[in-house]
C-alpha positions in Angstrom: 73.7 128.4 94.7 71.0 127.1 97.0 68.6 129.9 95.8 69.3 128.9 92.2 68.5 125.3 92.8 65.2 126.2 94.4 64.4 128.5 91.5 65.2 125.7 88.9 63.1 123.2 90.9 60.1 125.6 90.8 60.5 126.1 87.0 60.6 122.3 86.4 57.4 121.8 88.5 55.6 124.5 86.5 56.7 123.1 83.2 55.6 119.6 84.3 52.1 121.0 85.0 51.9 122.4 81.5 52.5 118.9 80.0 49.1 117.8 81.3 47.7 118.1 77.8 47.9 114.8 75.9 49.4 111.3 76.1 53.1 111.4 75.3 53.9 108.3 73.3 57.6 108.8 74.0 57.2 108.8 77.8 59.9 106.3 78.9 59.0 106.6 82.6 55.9 104.4 82.1 53.8 106.7 84.1 50.0 106.4 83.6 48.9 108.4 80.5 47.0 111.6 81.0 43.3 111.5 80.0 42.9 113.7 76.9 39.1 113.8 76.6 36.0 112.4 78.2 36.9 109.1 76.5 40.2 108.2 74.8 41.0 105.7 72.2 43.6 103.3 73.5 44.0 101.2 70.4 42.6 98.7 67.8 40.5 101.2 66.0 37.9 99.5 63.7 38.8 96.1 65.1 36.7 93.5 66.9 38.1 93.3 70.5 37.3 89.9 72.0 38.8 90.2 75.5 40.7 92.5 77.7 42.6 91.9 80.9 44.4 94.5 83.0 47.1 93.4 85.4 45.8 94.2 88.9 49.2 94.5 90.4 51.0 96.2 87.5 48.2 97.9 85.5 50.6 99.1 82.8 50.4 95.5 81.5 47.3 94.8 79.5 46.3 91.8 77.3 43.9 92.2 74.4 42.6 89.6 72.0 41.2 90.6 68.6 39.4 88.8 65.8 38.8 91.1 62.8 40.6 92.2 60.7 43.6 91.0 62.6 43.3 87.8 64.6 45.7 87.7 67.5 46.6 88.4 71.1 48.5 91.5 72.0 50.4 92.7 75.1 51.0 96.3 76.2 53.6 97.1 78.9 53.0 100.8 78.9 49.2 101.4 79.5 48.3 100.8 75.8 50.8 103.3 74.3 52.3 100.4 72.3 51.3 96.8 71.6 53.3 93.6 70.9 51.9 90.6 69.2 51.9 87.6 71.6 50.1 85.0 69.4 49.4 85.4 65.7 46.1 84.0 64.4 44.9 83.0 67.8 41.7 83.7 69.7 41.5 84.2 73.4 38.2 84.7 75.2 39.3 84.5 78.8 42.5 85.5 80.6 43.5 86.2 84.2 46.6 87.8 85.7 48.1 86.5 88.9 46.9 88.2 92.0 50.0 87.5 94.1 52.7 87.4 91.4 52.4 90.2 88.9 54.4 88.4 86.3 52.0 85.5 86.0 49.1 85.3 83.5 46.8 82.6 82.2 45.0 82.6 78.8 42.6 80.1 77.2 42.9 79.5 73.5 39.5 79.0 71.8 40.7 77.6 68.5 38.5 74.6 68.1 36.4 72.2 70.1 39.1 69.5 70.6 42.3 71.3 69.8 44.9 71.4 72.6 46.5 73.1 74.4 43.5 75.0 75.7 45.2 76.8 78.6 48.6 78.5 78.6 50.6 80.2 81.4 53.3 82.8 81.3 55.7 83.7 84.1 57.3 86.6 82.4 54.4 89.1 81.9 53.2 87.3 78.7 56.4 87.4 76.8 56.7 83.6 76.6 54.2 80.8 77.2 54.0 77.2 78.2 51.0 74.8 78.1 49.1 74.5 81.4 46.3 72.1 80.6 47.4 68.8 82.1 44.4 66.6 83.0 41.9 69.0 81.3 39.8 66.9 79.0 36.8 68.9 77.8 35.6 67.5 74.5 33.3 69.9 72.6 33.9 72.5 75.3 35.9 75.7 75.8 37.4 77.5 78.9 35.2 80.5 79.4 36.5 81.7 82.8 39.9 81.7 84.6 40.3 82.7 88.3 43.5 82.9 90.3 43.6 83.1 94.1 44.3 86.1 96.3 45.9 84.0 99.1 47.6 81.0 97.5 49.4 81.5 94.2 49.1 77.7 93.5 45.3 77.8 93.3 43.8 78.3 89.9 40.1 77.7 88.9 38.5 77.3 85.5 35.0 77.1 84.1 34.5 75.1 80.9 31.3 74.9 78.9 30.1 73.4 75.7 29.2 76.8 74.4 32.2 78.4 72.8 31.5 82.0 73.7 29.3 82.2 76.8 26.8 80.8 79.2 24.4 79.1 79.6 25.0 76.2 77.2 23.1 73.0 76.3 25.3 70.9 78.6 26.5 71.5 82.2 29.7 73.4 82.6 32.7 71.9 84.3 34.7 73.4 87.2 38.4 72.5 87.1 40.8 73.3 90.0 44.6 73.2 90.3 46.5 73.4 93.6 50.0 73.5 92.0 49.9 76.6 89.9 48.2 75.1 86.9 50.5 72.1 86.4 47.7 69.6 86.9 43.9 70.2 87.1 41.2 68.1 88.7 37.4 67.9 88.3 36.9 66.9 92.0 35.8 70.4 92.9 32.9 69.8 90.5 31.8 66.3 91.6 30.7 67.3 95.1 28.6 70.1 93.6 26.9 67.7 91.3 25.6 65.8 94.3 23.4 68.8 95.1 22.2 70.2 91.9 22.0 69.6 88.1 22.9 72.9 86.6 25.1 74.9 84.3 28.1 76.3 86.2 28.2 79.7 84.5 30.8 81.7 86.4 33.2 81.5 89.3 34.6 84.2 91.7 37.2 83.9 94.4 36.8 86.1 97.4 39.6 88.5 98.2 39.1 88.7 102.0 38.4 85.2 103.2 40.7 82.4 102.1 39.0 79.4 100.3 35.7 81.2 99.9 34.4 80.6 96.4 31.2 81.6 94.6 29.7 79.9 91.6 26.9 81.1 89.4 24.3 78.5 88.4 21.7 78.1 85.7 19.2 75.5 87.0 18.5 73.2 84.1 15.1 72.5 85.6 14.4 76.2 85.7 12.9 76.4 89.1 14.8 79.0 91.1 17.7 81.5 90.9 20.6 79.9 92.7 24.3 80.2 93.4 26.8 77.8 95.0 29.1 78.8 97.9 32.1 76.9 99.2 34.1 77.9 102.2 36.8 75.2 101.9 38.1 75.8 98.4 35.5 73.7 96.6 35.6 70.5 98.7 32.0 71.0 99.8 29.3 73.4 98.7 26.2 75.1 99.9 23.4 75.9 97.4 21.9 79.3 98.1 18.5 80.2 96.7 18.5 84.0 96.0 15.1 84.2 94.2 12.1 81.9 94.0 11.7 83.0 90.4 14.1 81.4 87.9 16.8 83.5 86.4 20.0 82.2 84.7 23.0 83.6 86.7 25.5 84.5 84.0 28.1 86.4 86.0 29.0 86.4 89.7 31.5 88.9 91.3 32.9 89.3 94.8 34.9 92.0 96.5 35.2 92.1 100.3 31.7 91.4 101.7 30.0 92.5 98.5 28.6 89.9 96.1 27.0 90.8 92.8 25.1 88.4 90.6 24.0 89.2 87.0 21.0 87.2 85.9 18.5 87.1 83.1 15.1 85.5 82.4 15.0 82.1 80.8 15.3 82.5 77.1 16.8 85.9 77.3 20.4 85.1 77.7 21.6 85.3 74.1 24.6 85.7 71.8 24.1 88.9 69.9 27.6 88.7 68.4 30.2 86.0 68.2 32.4 87.2 71.1 29.8 88.1 73.7 26.6 87.1 75.3 24.1 89.5 76.6 21.4 89.4 79.3 18.0 90.8 78.6 15.2 91.3 81.1 18.0 92.0 83.5 18.0 91.3 87.3 21.0 92.1 89.5 21.2 90.6 93.0 23.4 92.3 95.5 24.6 91.0 98.9 26.4 93.0 101.5 27.0 90.1 103.9 29.1 87.6 101.9 26.1 86.0 100.2 23.8 85.4 103.2 21.1 87.7 102.0 20.4 89.4 98.7 18.5 92.4 97.4 17.1 92.4 93.9 17.4 95.2 91.4 15.5 95.0 88.2 17.1 96.4 85.0 14.2 98.8 84.5 15.0 100.4 87.8 18.5 101.2 86.4 17.1 102.3 83.1 18.3 99.3 81.0 16.7 96.3 79.3 19.9 94.6 78.3 23.3 94.2 80.0 26.4 93.5 78.0 29.0 93.3 80.8 29.3 94.1 84.5 32.3 94.5 86.8 32.8 95.1 90.6 35.8 97.3 91.6 37.9 97.0 94.7 36.3 100.3 95.9 32.9 98.6 95.7 31.7 100.3 92.6 29.3 98.3 90.4 29.8 99.3 86.7 27.9 97.9 83.8 27.4 98.5 80.1 23.7 98.4 79.1 21.3 99.2 76.4 18.9 101.9 77.5 15.3 101.1 78.1 13.9 104.3 76.6 16.1 104.3 73.5 17.4 101.0 72.3 19.8 102.7 69.9 21.9 103.9 72.9 24.3 102.0 75.1 25.5 103.7 78.2 28.0 102.8 81.0 26.3 103.0 84.4 27.9 103.1 87.8 26.7 102.7 91.4 28.9 103.8 94.3 26.4 102.9 97.0 25.9 99.1 96.5 23.2 99.4 93.9 20.9 101.9 95.6 21.5 104.7 93.0 22.9 104.6 89.5 24.3 107.3 87.1 25.6 107.2 83.6 29.3 107.8 82.9 30.0 110.2 80.1 27.9 111.4 77.1 28.9 108.7 74.6 26.0 106.3 73.8 27.6 104.2 71.0 27.4 100.4 71.4 29.7 99.2 74.1 30.4 95.7 75.5 33.4 94.5 77.5 34.7 96.3 80.6 38.0 96.2 82.6 39.3 98.3 85.4 42.7 99.7 86.6 42.0 100.4 90.3 45.4 102.0 90.9 44.8 104.8 88.4 41.0 104.6 88.2 41.0 104.0 84.5 37.9 102.3 83.1 38.5 100.4 79.9 35.7 99.5 77.6 35.1 98.1 74.1 33.0 99.6 71.3 31.7 97.0 69.0 29.7 98.8 66.3 30.4 102.4 65.4 34.0 103.5 66.0 35.1 100.0 67.1 38.1 99.7 69.4 39.4 99.8 72.9 38.7 103.0 74.9 39.4 104.4 78.3 37.9 107.0 80.6 39.1 108.3 84.0 36.8 107.9 87.0 36.7 110.6 89.5 
């Protein structure tokens, strides 16, 4: 009998290996899908995907917002095998899962300049929602970035700007902060920063290793220098850091461990190419390996791009971006650096237009959006 059990176990293991061919839509175990090709279509073919957010603690849960032809917000609980409509006829351009509680997620509804609620919170993985915008008053503005804390589940930070779909805008952005899980927000985190600089607040990033360490991207409205703001006490006070004597608008700032990445573009070259994204031309990327004390500058031409559509920083320290190639403007590639920006390589052989990026660090799935030919949400497996 013991010999038979061992034999049956070996047979099951062999059969299990043979299933490594395609994604099984009937897999009830909710294991990560097997990558079928170099890139796989996850969903929303021929649709305009506006935003994507992968749950960092439970990556089977993904939120996606679409505009055309369907306008709505969709939730998957099985790695994109199936999707459920969360909001009909709603547009979401920013969302953020909780980094301590996997069941929590925030989304901003960009339905109109002065239509409320602008911020919603779910505590059941996105199945039900409640408004979470108390004390947020941003006339003619939209929430363009949401950040939750790695150390305190009650800390939530927002960036709001007059521009509906990106940064910079014609008026300074506003930083909101909540210390009670999004019940009430305050602009006080913003007021102390205004004492130092008059600028657009373009992006915000919470450090994952040092509590209360916050980075904010700036676009100096006087257009004098490239600057960021750093707070080591949760936004009570700020230090302005000059990272380049030449002006560049900092459109995105990312932090993981001691690594800080800033995406910036020349004045006049941060544009909206389409209604759901802004792009950075004449790209500069600034990278710090010491929590923002010193930065090295990498020009886009050294990577091989003249335009960057999106950039992410993974927990492993990978820097990944989608960019239009310098030598052939008809091609968009995904580039990765695994050595803090020293060298770059392209991922895959697909060069169709790509925009938004998201990452599942547990399974090393890179999600990306195609926005022109073969529109939709796609995935590739990183080695």
